[in-house]
C-alpha positions as CSV (number, residue, x, y, z in Angstrom):
1,M,8.3,-23.9,-24.0
2,L,7.2,-22.4,-20.7
3,L,8.0,-24.4,-17.5
4,A,4.7,-24.0,-15.6
5,A,4.5,-27.1,-13.5
6,G,6.1,-26.0,-10.2
7,V,4.1,-25.9,-7.0
8,G,5.4,-22.5,-5.9
9,S,6.2,-23.4,-2.3
10,R,8.2,-20.2,-1.7
11,L,5.1,-18.2,-2.5
12,E,2.9,-20.0,0.1
13,P,0.3,-19.3,1.3
14,L,-0.5,-17.4,-1.8
15,T,-0.2,-20.5,-4.0
16,T,-2.8,-22.3,-1.9
17,Q,-5.2,-20.3,-4.0
18,V,-3.6,-20.2,-7.5
19,P,-0.7,-21.9,-9.3
20,K,2.4,-19.8,-9.5
21,P,2.0,-18.9,-13.3
22,L,-1.3,-17.2,-12.4
23,V,0.0,-14.9,-9.6
24,P,-0.7,-11.4,-10.9
25,V,1.9,-8.7,-11.7
26,A,0.2,-5.3,-12.3
27,N,-3.1,-7.2,-12.3
28,V,-2.0,-9.6,-15.1
29,P,-0.8,-13.2,-14.5
30,V,3.0,-13.5,-14.8
31,M,2.6,-16.2,-17.4
32,E,0.5,-13.9,-19.6
33,H,3.3,-11.3,-19.5
34,L,5.7,-14.1,-20.7
35,L,3.4,-15.2,-23.5
36,R,3.0,-11.6,-24.7
37,L,6.8,-11.2,-24.6
38,L,7.2,-14.3,-26.7
39,K,4.6,-13.1,-29.2
40,A,6.3,-9.7,-29.4
41,H,9.4,-11.5,-30.6
42,G,7.6,-13.6,-33.2
43,I,7.2,-16.8,-31.2
44,T,3.6,-17.8,-31.5
45,E,3.7,-21.6,-31.0
46,V,4.1,-22.3,-27.3
47,C,3.8,-25.4,-25.1
48,A,3.7,-25.5,-21.3
49,N,3.9,-28.3,-18.8
50,L,1.5,-28.4,-16.0
51,H,1.2,-30.2,-12.6
52,Y,-0.2,-28.1,-9.8
53,L,-3.8,-26.9,-10.1
54,P,-3.5,-27.4,-13.9
55,E,-7.2,-26.7,-14.6
56,K,-6.9,-23.1,-13.4
57,I,-4.2,-22.5,-16.0
58,T,-6.0,-24.2,-18.9
59,D,-9.3,-22.4,-17.9
60,Y,-7.6,-19.0,-18.0
61,F,-5.5,-19.4,-21.2
62,G,-7.5,-21.9,-23.2
63,T,-5.8,-22.5,-26.6
64,G,-4.1,-19.1,-26.5
65,E,-6.3,-17.7,-29.2
66,K,-7.1,-14.5,-27.3
67,L,-3.4,-13.7,-27.1
68,G,-2.8,-14.5,-30.8
69,I,-0.7,-17.6,-30.1
70,K,-1.2,-21.4,-30.3
71,L,-0.8,-22.9,-26.9
72,T,-0.4,-26.6,-26.1
73,F,-0.4,-28.1,-22.6
74,H,1.1,-31.2,-21.2
75,F,0.1,-32.5,-17.8
76,E,2.8,-34.2,-15.7
77,E,1.4,-36.7,-13.2
78,K,4.8,-36.8,-11.5
79,L,7.4,-34.1,-11.8
80,S,10.6,-35.1,-13.5
81,G,12.8,-32.0,-13.2
82,D,12.9,-29.0,-15.5
83,A,14.8,-30.8,-18.2
84,G,12.6,-33.8,-17.7
85,G,9.6,-31.6,-18.3
86,V,11.1,-30.4,-21.6
87,R,12.0,-34.0,-22.6
88,A,8.3,-35.0,-22.2
89,M,7.5,-32.5,-25.0
90,K,10.3,-33.8,-27.3
91,E,7.9,-34.6,-30.2
92,Y,6.7,-31.0,-30.1
93,L,10.1,-29.5,-30.0
94,K,12.3,-31.8,-32.1
95,D,12.1,-30.0,-35.4
96,G,14.3,-27.0,-34.8
97,T,15.8,-24.4,-32.5
98,F,13.5,-23.8,-29.5
99,I,13.4,-21.6,-26.4
100,V,12.7,-22.6,-22.9
101,V,11.6,-20.1,-20.3
102,M,10.9,-20.5,-16.6
103,G,7.3,-19.7,-15.9
104,D,8.0,-17.4,-12.9
105,L,10.0,-14.7,-14.6
106,L,9.2,-11.1,-15.3
107,T,11.5,-9.7,-18.0
108,D,11.7,-7.6,-21.1
109,A,14.7,-9.5,-22.5
110,D,15.5,-9.1,-26.2
111,L,14.7,-12.7,-27.1
112,T,15.3,-12.0,-30.8
113,G,18.9,-10.8,-30.1
114,I,19.6,-13.7,-27.8
115,I,18.4,-16.3,-30.4
116,K,20.5,-14.6,-33.1
117,Q,23.7,-14.8,-31.0
118,H,22.9,-18.5,-30.3
119,K,22.6,-19.2,-34.0
120,D,25.5,-17.0,-35.1
121,K,27.9,-18.9,-32.7
122,K,26.4,-22.3,-33.6
123,A,25.9,-23.2,-30.0
124,L,24.2,-26.5,-29.0
125,A,22.7,-24.8,-26.0
126,S,22.7,-21.1,-24.8
127,I,21.9,-19.7,-21.4
128,A,20.8,-16.0,-21.1
129,I,22.8,-14.6,-18.2
130,K,22.8,-11.3,-16.2
131,K,25.1,-9.7,-13.7
132,V,23.7,-9.9,-10.2
133,D,24.6,-8.3,-6.9
134,D,24.0,-11.4,-4.7
135,V,25.6,-14.5,-6.2
136,T,24.4,-16.7,-3.3
137,R,20.9,-16.7,-4.7
138,F,21.7,-18.0,-8.2
139,G,23.4,-20.5,-10.4
140,I,26.6,-18.7,-11.6
141,V,28.4,-19.3,-14.9
142,V,32.0,-18.8,-15.9
143,R,32.8,-18.1,-19.5
144,N,35.9,-18.0,-21.7
145,E,36.9,-15.1,-23.9
146,D,34.5,-16.3,-26.7
147,G,31.5,-16.4,-24.4
148,F,31.3,-20.2,-24.1
149,I,30.7,-21.5,-20.6
150,T,33.5,-23.4,-18.9
151,E,32.2,-23.9,-15.4
152,F,29.1,-23.7,-13.2
153,Q,28.7,-22.7,-9.5
154,E,25.5,-23.3,-7.7
155,K,24.7,-20.5,-5.3
156,P,28.4,-20.0,-4.3
157,K,29.6,-18.1,-1.3
158,V,30.6,-14.6,-2.1
159,E,34.3,-15.3,-1.5
160,E,34.2,-18.4,-3.6
161,A,32.3,-17.0,-6.6
162,L,34.3,-17.0,-9.9
163,S,31.8,-14.7,-11.6
164,D,28.8,-12.5,-11.0
165,L,26.9,-13.7,-14.1
166,A,23.7,-15.7,-13.2
167,S,21.6,-18.0,-15.2
168,T,18.2,-16.3,-15.9
169,G,16.2,-19.4,-16.6
170,I,16.0,-18.5,-20.4
171,Y,17.6,-21.2,-22.6
172,I,18.0,-21.6,-26.4
173,L,18.4,-25.2,-27.4
174,E,19.0,-27.3,-30.4
175,P,17.0,-30.6,-30.6
176,E,20.3,-32.5,-30.4
177,V,20.2,-31.9,-26.6
178,F,17.7,-34.7,-26.3
179,S,20.3,-37.2,-27.2
180,H,22.2,-36.1,-24.1
181,M,19.3,-36.8,-21.8
182,P,18.3,-40.1,-20.2
183,E,15.1,-41.6,-21.5
184,T,13.4,-41.6,-18.1
185,G,13.8,-40.3,-14.6
186,E,14.3,-36.9,-13.0
187,F,16.7,-34.7,-14.9
188,G,17.6,-31.0,-14.5
189,F,19.2,-28.3,-16.6
190,G,21.4,-26.6,-14.0
191,R,22.8,-29.5,-12.1
192,Q,22.9,-32.1,-14.8
193,L,22.3,-31.3,-18.5
194,F,24.4,-28.2,-18.9
195,P,27.4,-29.3,-16.7
196,Q,27.4,-32.6,-18.6
197,L,27.5,-30.8,-22.0
198,V,30.3,-28.6,-20.9
199,A,32.2,-31.6,-19.5
200,K,31.9,-33.2,-23.0
201,G,33.4,-30.1,-24.6
202,L,30.2,-29.2,-26.4
203,P,29.4,-25.6,-27.2
204,V,27.3,-24.1,-24.4
205,L,27.1,-20.3,-24.8
206,G,26.5,-17.7,-22.1
207,I,24.7,-14.7,-23.6
208,E,24.7,-11.7,-21.4
209,M,21.4,-9.7,-21.5
210,A,21.7,-6.2,-23.0
211,K,22.4,-3.4,-20.6
212,G,19.2,-2.1,-19.0
213,T,17.3,-5.3,-19.5
214,Y,14.8,-6.0,-16.6
215,W,14.8,-9.5,-15.1
216,S,13.4,-10.8,-11.9
217,D,11.9,-14.0,-10.6
218,V,8.6,-13.8,-8.7
219,G,9.2,-17.1,-6.9
220,A,9.3,-15.7,-3.3
221,I,7.1,-13.1,-1.8
222,P,9.6,-10.2,-1.3
223,Q,10.7,-10.5,-5.0
224,Y,7.1,-10.8,-6.0
225,L,6.1,-7.6,-4.3
226,E,9.2,-5.8,-5.7
227,S,8.4,-7.0,-9.2
228,N,4.9,-5.5,-9.0
229,F,6.2,-2.2,-7.8
230,D,8.8,-2.2,-10.6
231,A,6.0,-2.7,-13.1
232,L,4.2,0.3,-11.6
233,D,7.4,2.4,-11.9
234,E,7.7,1.1,-15.5
235,N,11.1,-0.2,-14.8
236,V,10.1,-3.2,-17.0
237,K,8.6,-2.9,-20.5
238,L,5.5,-4.9,-20.5
239,H,3.5,-5.9,-23.6
240,T,0.0,-5.9,-22.0
241,N,-2.7,-4.0,-23.8
242,S,-4.1,-0.8,-22.3
243,Q,-7.1,-2.9,-21.4
244,S,-6.6,-6.7,-21.4
245,E,-9.3,-9.3,-22.1
246,N,-9.9,-9.9,-18.4
247,G,-10.2,-6.2,-17.7
248,N,-7.4,-6.1,-15.2
249,A,-4.8,-4.0,-17.0
250,K,-4.5,-0.3,-16.4
251,A,-7.4,1.5,-18.1
252,E,-6.6,5.2,-17.5
253,E,-3.6,7.1,-16.5
254,T,-4.4,10.2,-14.5
255,A,-2.2,13.2,-13.9
256,S,-1.2,12.0,-10.4
257,G,0.3,8.8,-11.8
258,R,-2.7,6.6,-10.9
259,F,-3.9,3.8,-13.2
260,I,-7.6,3.5,-12.6
261,G,-9.8,0.7,-14.0
262,A,-13.3,1.2,-15.4
263,G,-16.1,1.7,-12.9
264,T,-13.7,2.4,-9.9
265,K,-14.9,5.0,-7.4
266,I,-12.5,6.9,-5.2
267,D,-13.9,9.1,-2.5
268,E,-12.8,12.7,-2.8
269,T,-11.4,12.6,0.8
270,A,-9.2,9.6,0.1
271,R,-5.5,10.5,-0.1
272,I,-3.4,8.9,-2.8
273,D,0.3,9.5,-2.0
274,G,2.2,7.5,-4.5
275,I,1.1,5.3,-7.4
276,L,-2.2,3.5,-7.5
277,M,-3.4,0.8,-9.9
278,T,-6.9,-0.6,-9.7
279,G,-8.8,-3.2,-11.7
280,K,-12.5,-2.7,-12.6
281,N,-15.2,-1.7,-10.1
282,C,-13.1,-1.0,-7.1
283,V,-14.2,1.3,-4.2
284,V,-11.9,3.4,-2.1
285,A,-13.9,4.9,0.7
286,A,-13.6,8.2,2.7
287,N,-10.4,9.1,4.5
288,A,-8.5,6.1,3.1
289,K,-4.8,6.6,2.6
290,L,-2.9,4.8,-0.1
291,S,0.8,5.4,-0.1
292,G,3.9,4.1,-1.9
293,H,2.8,1.5,-4.5
294,V,-0.7,0.0,-4.2
295,I,-2.4,-2.4,-6.6
296,L,-6.0,-3.4,-6.3
297,G,-7.5,-6.2,-8.4
298,N,-11.0,-6.2,-9.8
299,D,-13.9,-5.5,-7.4
300,C,-11.9,-4.7,-4.3
301,I,-13.3,-2.5,-1.5
302,V,-11.1,-0.4,0.7
303,E,-13.2,0.8,3.6
304,E,-13.2,4.1,5.5
305,G,-9.9,5.1,7.2
306,V,-7.8,2.3,5.8
307,W,-4.1,2.8,5.3
308,L,-2.3,0.8,2.7
309,S,1.4,1.3,2.1
310,D,3.2,-0.7,-0.6
311,C,0.5,-3.4,-0.8
312,L,-0.9,-5.7,-3.4
313,V,-4.6,-6.7,-3.0
314,W,-5.9,-9.4,-5.4
315,G,-9.5,-9.3,-6.8
316,N,-12.7,-9.6,-4.8
317,S,-11.1,-8.6,-1.5
318,R,-12.3,-6.2,1.2
319,I,-10.0,-4.3,3.6
320,G,-12.0,-3.6,6.7
321,K,-12.5,-0.1,8.2
322,G,-9.5,1.4,9.9
323,S,-7.1,-1.4,9.0
324,Q,-3.4,-0.6,8.5
325,L,-1.4,-2.8,6.1
326,K,2.2,-2.3,5.0
327,N,4.3,-4.4,2.5
328,T,1.5,-6.9,2.5
329,V,-0.1,-9.2,-0.1
330,V,-3.8,-9.9,0.3
331,A,-5.0,-12.9,-1.8
332,G,-8.2,-13.0,-3.7
333,N,-11.7,-13.3,-2.0
334,C,-10.3,-12.2,1.3
335,T,-11.9,-9.9,3.9
336,V,-9.5,-8.3,6.3
337,K,-11.3,-7.6,9.6
338,P,-11.8,-3.9,10.7
339,H,-8.8,-2.3,12.5
340,S,-6.4,-5.1,11.6
341,Q,-2.7,-4.4,11.4
342,H,-0.3,-6.3,9.3
343,E,3.3,-5.7,8.0
344,K,5.3,-7.9,5.7
345,A,2.4,-10.4,5.6
346,A,0.7,-12.6,3.1
347,L,-3.0,-12.9,3.9
348,V,-5.3,-15.6,2.5
349,P,-8.9,-16.5,3.2
350,D,-9.4,-18.6,6.3
351,P,-10.0,-22.1,5.0
352,V,-12.2,-22.9,8.0
353,V,-14.8,-20.4,6.9
354,G,-15.1,-21.7,3.3
355,K,-17.2,-18.8,2.0
356,P,-16.6,-16.8,-1.2
357,L,-15.7,-13.9,1.0
358,A,-14.0,-15.1,4.2
359,S,-14.9,-13.4,7.4
360,N,-11.2,-13.0,8.3
361,C,-7.8,-13.8,7.0
362,S,-5.0,-16.1,8.1
363,K,-1.4,-15.1,7.8
């Protein structure tokens, strides 16, 4: 089950346009990356809970047939916590071991190996965990010598942390966990279910991800940008096709390390100093400079003299002549006015304009 119901408030204003599961990483929605990962590990029956802008997710994925999976959706009128969302799909999940994955993750985790460890040690619940540098951002787990969890700490201070192992939002569960949940009401994994199982002396296993495994959440804009750049650097092993169904994935790798989509035109005077990925039918005009990591979605226009450094531009957007953008995300259908300057910004179409291509952007 993918947890895809969150509003994505930490990604605002980007999520005023699209729900969090559809924000693109390397021009492919993050939820699609997860579905492809699940399929690569033989998991082809997937359900997802929805709440915020649900029709955009269902319109994009449909039944999952294009990805070779069977996808079932459940709409939640009122959010009931992450464990509550899973509880609502009890009838779908009750017949055997199942996996729960947070819908805002980018990872190449060995799900097959994680599931095997869960079954080998006969755990009731297992949490995939990973060493982190900043314990203050995560739920931290403490394990005994057999790997079973004995204690949890929620975003502890550095000096109070008993471990540097963080929950990754990937859980392997047996259907018996439903008997430890209340029938109704809001209920969470990290603060309620897992601590209660441990308090009862039940086997909750902490499974450390294999060395070299990539894992990041894209729930906040800095991490979202970083995840996109990591994808360009191929620090994460993605399972997207060389040309995905929506035409957004990299189509051609050039000698200079650029991934250029079909129909894209780059002026011979444009300077590419770094790694560029484009979708289909983009235009990069004369004397534009693209440095660091730059990703352009489908049908983007970069006008003359523009400088983009470490930027992510969603589809159908136009960057006006002479603009300078650094560490910035430009949402879809946005026109950045000529000679604009933005750094560490998230730009979305001005809602007052209300046109397919806005005349300016709001920060």
